[in-house]
C-alpha positions in Angstrom: 127.3 146.4 55.8 125.5 149.6 56.3 124.1 150.8 59.6 120.5 149.8 58.8 121.5 146.2 57.8 123.5 145.9 61.0 120.5 147.0 63.1 118.2 144.5 61.2 120.8 141.7 61.8 121.1 142.6 65.5 117.3 142.6 65.9 116.9 139.4 64.0 119.6 137.8 66.1 118.0 139.1 69.3 114.6 137.7 68.2 116.2 134.3 67.4 118.0 134.2 70.8 114.7 135.2 72.6 112.7 132.6 70.7 115.3 129.9 71.4 115.3 130.8 75.1 111.5 130.7 75.2 111.6 127.3 73.5 114.1 125.9 75.9 112.2 127.3 78.9 108.9 125.9 77.5 110.4 122.4 77.1 111.8 122.6 80.7 108.4 123.6 82.0 106.7 120.8 80.0 109.1 118.2 81.3 108.6 119.4 84.9 104.9 119.3 84.4 105.1 115.7 83.2 106.9 114.7 86.4 104.4 116.5 88.6 101.5 114.8 86.8 103.2 111.4 86.6 100.4 110.1 88.9 97.8 111.3 86.4 99.4 109.2 83.6 99.2 106.3 86.0 95.5 106.9 86.7 96.2 108.9 89.8 97.4 105.9 91.7 99.8 106.8 94.5 102.4 104.8 96.4 100.5 105.7 99.6 97.3 104.1 98.2 99.2 100.9 97.4 100.9 100.9 100.8 97.4 101.1 102.3 96.5 97.8 100.7 98.8 96.0 103.2 97.0 97.7 106.0 93.7 96.5 104.6 95.2 92.9 104.4 96.7 93.1 107.9 93.3 94.3 109.3 91.6 91.3 107.6 94.1 89.0 109.4 93.2 90.6 112.7 89.6 89.6 112.3 90.6 85.9 112.4 88.3 85.2 109.5 90.0 83.3 106.7 87.2 84.2 104.2 87.7 87.9 104.8 91.4 87.5 104.1 90.9 85.3 101.0 88.4 87.8 99.6 91.3 90.3 99.1 92.7 87.9 96.6 91.6 87.6 92.9 89.9 84.3 92.0 92.9 83.4 89.9 95.5 84.6 92.4 98.7 82.7 93.3 99.8 82.5 96.9 103.2 81.2 97.8 102.8 81.3 101.6 105.4 81.6 104.3 104.2 78.7 106.5 103.3 76.1 103.9 105.1 74.2 101.1 102.0 74.2 98.9 101.3 76.8 96.3 97.7 78.0 96.5 96.0 78.9 93.2 92.3 79.1 94.0 90.0 80.6 96.6 89.5 77.4 98.5 93.3 76.8 98.8 93.9 80.3 100.0 91.1 80.0 102.6 92.6 76.7 103.7 96.0 78.3 104.2 94.7 81.2 106.2 92.5 79.0 108.4 95.7 77.4 109.7 97.8 80.5 109.7 95.2 82.6 111.6 95.4 80.1 114.5 98.7 81.8 115.3 97.0 85.2 115.6 99.4 86.9 113.2 100.0 90.6 113.5 102.1 92.1 110.7 104.2 95.2 110.3 106.3 96.3 107.4 110.0 96.7 108.1 110.9 97.9 104.6 108.8 98.4 101.5 109.5 99.2 97.8 106.4 100.1 95.9 106.2 100.4 92.1 103.0 101.7 90.5 103.0 100.1 87.0 99.9 101.7 85.6 96.4 102.7 86.7 95.4 99.1 87.3 98.6 97.4 88.5 101.3 97.8 91.2 103.9 95.9 93.1 104.8 96.1 96.7 107.9 94.2 97.8 110.1 94.2 100.9 110.4 92.8 104.4 107.7 92.4 107.0 107.7 91.1 110.6 104.9 88.9 111.9 104.2 88.5 115.6 102.9 84.9 115.9 101.4 83.3 119.0 101.8 79.6 119.5 98.3 78.3 120.1 99.5 75.6 122.5 101.8 77.7 124.7 100.6 81.2 124.2 104.2 82.4 123.6 104.5 85.1 120.9 107.6 85.3 118.7 108.6 87.6 115.8 109.3 86.2 112.4 110.8 88.3 109.6 109.9 87.4 106.1 110.4 88.8 102.5 107.3 89.5 100.6 106.0 90.5 97.2 102.4 91.5 96.5 101.3 92.1 93.0 98.0 94.0 92.8 95.5 94.5 90.0 92.5 96.8 90.1 89.6 94.7 88.8 86.1 96.2 88.6 87.2 99.1 90.6 88.7 97.0 93.5 92.4 96.4 94.2 93.0 92.6 94.5 96.1 90.6 95.2 96.9 88.5 92.1 100.3 87.2 93.3 101.6 87.0 96.9 104.9 85.4 97.7 106.3 85.3 101.3 109.3 83.5 102.6 111.2 83.6 105.9 114.1 86.0 105.7 117.4 84.0 105.5 120.2 84.8 107.9 123.1 86.9 106.6 125.7 84.6 105.1 
């Protein structure tokens, strides 16, 4: 191989290595960009926004108005409540449940929450919450820990609860 051929081979090899490096770097930047814009692919929905839906629900409880609470549920929602054996599958049933539950002046707080944004119009929030409930006869307040799952859907621009399950947290065993 003459000197000119070796120089060409070296330049071609250098260009190939540089191009490969640029390609690898470009792929790395694109992948990092995908992660940074993951919320964009999910319609900009954030875990913080979904977490705020519990605060909205808890604020509705504090009004003492069963209709205001039930209005946060979709018309076809399913409620498997903590303090009733009956599954509620319509607005009237959900109102009925909260009319009784609100007599205990519930005040909720999350203990642990795991939120999954599924897409721009659906999300899950599951975990453990604690309710401070007041006995209407004695006025004594006690704390009750329960497991919960909220499934939310954004319908006509409004986040609604489409499925809500809550059950008293069992003892370790």
